Each structure stands twice: as structure tokens, then as C-alpha cells.
C-alpha positions in Angstrom: 9.0 5.1 28.0 11.5 3.7 25.5 12.0 5.9 22.4 12.4 3.7 19.3 14.4 5.1 16.4 12.5 5.5 13.1 12.4 2.6 10.7 13.4 0.1 13.3 11.2 -3.1 13.2 9.6 -3.7 16.6 6.4 -4.9 18.3 3.6 -3.3 20.2 1.2 -4.8 22.7 -1.7 -2.8 21.1 -4.1 -4.5 18.7 -3.4 -7.9 20.3 0.3 -7.5 19.6 1.4 -6.6 16.1 4.7 -5.9 14.3 5.7 -2.4 13.2 8.0 -1.2 10.4 8.3 2.3 11.7 7.1 3.5 15.2 6.2 7.1 14.1 4.1 5.9 11.1 2.3 3.5 13.5 1.5 6.2 16.0 0.1 8.4 13.2 -1.9 5.5 11.7 -3.2 4.3 15.1 -4.5 7.8 15.9 -6.1 8.2 12.4 -7.7 4.7 12.2 -8.4 3.6 15.7 -8.9 6.8 17.7 -10.4 9.2 15.1 -12.0 6.2 13.2 -11.6 7.7 9.8 -12.8 4.4 8.2 -15.9 4.0 10.3 -18.6 2.6 8.1 -21.9 0.8 8.1 -23.0 -1.6 5.4 -26.2 -3.1 6.6 -24.6 -6.6 6.3 -22.2 -8.7 8.3 -20.2 -10.0 5.4 -19.1 -7.0 3.3 -16.5 -7.2 0.5 -13.7 -4.7 0.9 -10.8 -3.9 -1.3 -7.9 -2.2 0.5 -5.4 -0.6 -1.9 -2.4 0.4 0.2 -2.6 -2.0 3.2 0.9 -1.2 4.6 1.3 -3.2 7.8 -2.4 -4.0 8.1 -3.9 -1.4 10.4 -6.9 -0.8 8.1 -7.6 -4.5 7.7 -7.4 -5.1 11.5 -9.8 -2.2 11.9 -12.3 -3.5 9.4 -12.1 -7.1 10.9 -12.7 -5.8 14.4 -16.1 -4.5 13.2 -16.8 -7.1 10.5 -15.1 -10.3 11.4 -16.8 -12.1 8.5 -15.8 -9.6 5.9 -13.9 -10.7 2.8 -10.9 -8.3 2.2 -8.4 -8.1 -0.6 -5.3 -6.1 0.3 -2.5 -4.7 -1.8 1.0 -3.7 -0.6 3.9 -3.3 -3.0 6.8 -3.0 -0.6 8.2 -6.6 -0.1 9.5 -6.1 3.4 6.3 -4.3 4.7 4.3 -7.0 2.9 5.8 -9.7 5.1 4.8 -7.7 8.2 1.3 -7.3 6.7 1.0 -11.0 6.3 2.1 -11.8 9.8 -0.2 -9.1 11.3 -3.3 -10.4 9.6 -2.7 -14.1 9.5 -5.2 -14.6 12.4 -8.1 -13.5 10.2 -10.1 -15.5 7.8 -11.1 -14.4 4.3 -8.2 -12.0 3.8 -6.3 -12.3 0.5 -3.1 -10.3 0.2 -1.1 -9.3 -2.9 2.5 -8.0 -3.0 1.7 -5.6 -5.9 1.3 -2.0 -6.8 -1.6 -0.8 -8.8 -1.7 1.1 -12.0 -3.2 1.4 -15.5 -1.4 -1.6 -17.0 0.6 -4.7 -16.1 4.3 -3.8 -15.9 7.3 -3.2 -13.6 8.3 0.2 -12.2 10.6 1.7 -9.7 9.3 2.1 -6.2 10.7 4.3 -3.4 10.8 2.1 -0.3 10.4 4.7 2.4 10.1 2.3 5.3 6.9 3.6 6.8 3.6 4.8 5.3 5.0 6.8 2.3 6.5 4.4 -0.1 5.5 5.2 -3.7 5.9 4.3 -7.3 8.2 6.8 -9.2 9.4 5.7 -12.6 12.6 7.8 -12.7 13.5 7.2 -9.0 17.1 6.3 -8.2 19.0 5.5 -5.0 19.7 2.7 -2.5 16.1 2.6 -1.3 14.6 2.1 -4.8 13.3 -1.3 -5.8 11.4 -2.7 -8.8 7.8 -3.7 -8.1 5.0 -5.4 -10.1 2.2 -3.2 -11.3 -1.3 -4.7 -11.9 -4.5 -3.2 -13.0 -7.1 -3.2 -10.2 -9.8 -4.2 -12.7 -8.3 -7.7 -12.7 -9.7 -8.2 -9.2 -13.1 -6.7 -9.6 -15.5 -9.5 -10.3 -18.4 -8.7 -8.0 -20.0 -5.8 -6.2 -17.7 -4.0 -3.7 -19.1 -2.6 -0.5 -16.0 -0.4 0.2 -13.0 0.4 -2.0 -10.2 2.1 -0.1 -7.4 3.8 -2.1 -4.4 5.2 -0.3 -1.5 4.7 -2.7 0.6 7.9 -2.5 -0.2 9.7 -5.7 -1.4 7.0 -8.0 -5.0 7.3 -7.1 -6.3 9.0 -10.3 -4.5 6.5 -12.5 -6.2 3.6 -10.7 -9.6 5.3 -10.6 -9.4 6.0 -14.3 -8.5 2.3 -15.0 -11.5 1.0 -13.1 -14.0 3.7 -14.2 -16.0 1.3 -16.3 -16.5 -0.9 -13.2 -17.3 1.8 -10.7 -21.0 1.0 -10.9 -20.0 -2.1 -8.8 -18.5 0.1 -6.0 -20.9 1.4 -3.3 -18.5 3.4 -1.1 -15.1 4.8 -1.9 -12.4 6.2 0.3 -9.6 8.0 -1.5 -6.6 9.7 0.1 -5.6 12.3 -2.4 -1.8 13.0 -2.5 -0.5 16.2 -4.2 3.1 15.2 -5.0 5.5 18.2 -4.9 6.5 19.5 -8.4 4.0 17.3 -10.2 0.8 18.3 -11.8 -2.2 18.2 -9.5 -5.2 16.1 -10.5 -7.8 16.7 -7.7 -10.1 18.3 -10.3 -9.9 15.1 -12.4 -10.7 12.9 -9.5 -13.7 14.9 -8.4 -15.0 15.2 -12.0 -14.7 11.4 -12.4 -16.6 10.7 -9.2 -19.3 13.2 -10.1 -19.7 11.6 -13.5 -20.0 8.1 -11.9 -22.8 9.2 -9.6 -21.0 9.8 -6.3 -21.5 12.6 -3.8 -18.3 13.5 -2.0 -17.2 14.7 1.4 -13.7 16.0 1.9 -11.5 16.2 5.0 -8.0 17.4 5.4 -5.2 14.9 6.0 -2.3 17.3 5.6 -2.5 21.0 4.9 -0.1 23.9 5.5 -1.0 26.3 8.2 -0.2 29.4 6.1 -0.1 28.2 2.4 0.6 31.7 1.0 3.8 31.9 3.2 5.2 28.4 3.3 4.1 24.9 2.4 6.3 22.4 4.2 6.4 19.0 2.6 5.1 15.9 4.3 6.8 12.8 2.8 7.2 14.6 -0.5 3.6 15.8 -0.5 2.4 19.4 -0.4 -1.3 18.5 0.3 -3.2 15.4 1.3 -7.0 15.1 1.5 -9.4 12.4 2.5 -12.2 11.9 0.0 -15.3 10.0 1.0 -17.6 9.1 -1.9 -21.1 7.6 -1.5 -23.8 6.7 -4.0 
């Protein structure tokens, strides 16, 4: 077995042969999405409309297309280099529209930490050689019909986006949110859950990353001290 250094672009024979940005991120994502099937869903239709916020290299889109080849999917990925891999990995599918944008409360430009794997994120005061400027767009701009599934995995900006689209959440049947507690920033899990309850959702929560002994030590995972998977159904 060849050990590939992290953040080295390469290819895999899995999933009909796709490009990777980071081998370790791919292994974690493949386990989560294709082995544990964290996004497994039923719609009662063959042509669902899915919005995928945080598409990365396209694993989630490939998963959804494997089950629902006629689905219409909108995907967002702010990192320009990863976005190019995303385009190539999903070009074989029809009805997939991709946007090289981050999502937020208003249209503007902000600094983005280009981590190289799954954990790139917007951080207004970020500095360093891996910091780039990205375009921020309100998600509401793209919601013009009922949505069968809205997936939000955007490394800490989830509440900001949910709040921005709150007046439109009556159009969203199912929600997947990966909650990210960013180290040394105010936690907003309570705000997310209160918003979902107010909008008529019932939630189920699973752990994505938790510390083994939180009273003793909480090691950081890509700058996060807690990550949870929130499933919201009407």
C-alpha cells in the first residue's frame, strides 16, 4: 500500500475513479458517507431537489446521485482549488449546478482559510499564506422552490446561514446540519435548536467529533472542540 502525504492531489479507483485533494480527508469522508451512510434518505420521489452547502470534492453529490440519478442538485464550495476538483468529479452527472461561493448573511467578500482538505472556513480576521478572499452570497438567493433536502456543512457558519433563510424554511422538508463549535468562539447550538423548533422541525442528533474525557482534555479537531450531526424532519 502506498502512503500518500496529506494535501497531495491524487486519484482513487473508488467511486468510478475520482480526484482527491487530501487522502486523509477522503478516507474520513468515504467512511462517513459511503460506509456509514450518514446521508441516507428517502423522498418518495425519483427527482428530488437537493441543496448541498459545503460540497468539497463532491462525495455527497456522488452519494445522492447514486441513489437518485435524476435529482437536481445545487452545490456550493468556496475554495477555488477544491472547487475545480469538485467540477471534474461531478461532470458526469446531469442536473448538477455548482457555485464557487461561500454562504452567509449578506453579499460581500471575506477571508477564507484554505485548509486543503475538509476544514476550510471563513474567518474575517484570518492571516497567513493559506488565506484567500472569497465571495459570500446569501443562500436565500437560490431558494425559489420547495427543497427536499438541504445539507449544511460549512465549518461554523451554519447558524448565520440558517438565520438568513429562516423566512424560507417552510420550503425545506429535511435538513442536515453539521454543527461546528469553533475553539474560543461563542457556541450557538442552543440558537440553532431553538430556530429549528420554532420552524416546526423535530431533531435527531449524532456525534461527529466529541472528546473522550471532556472534563480532563478536549483536543481540537481542525480548530473545533465539538462537532455534531443534526437531522431535522418536519
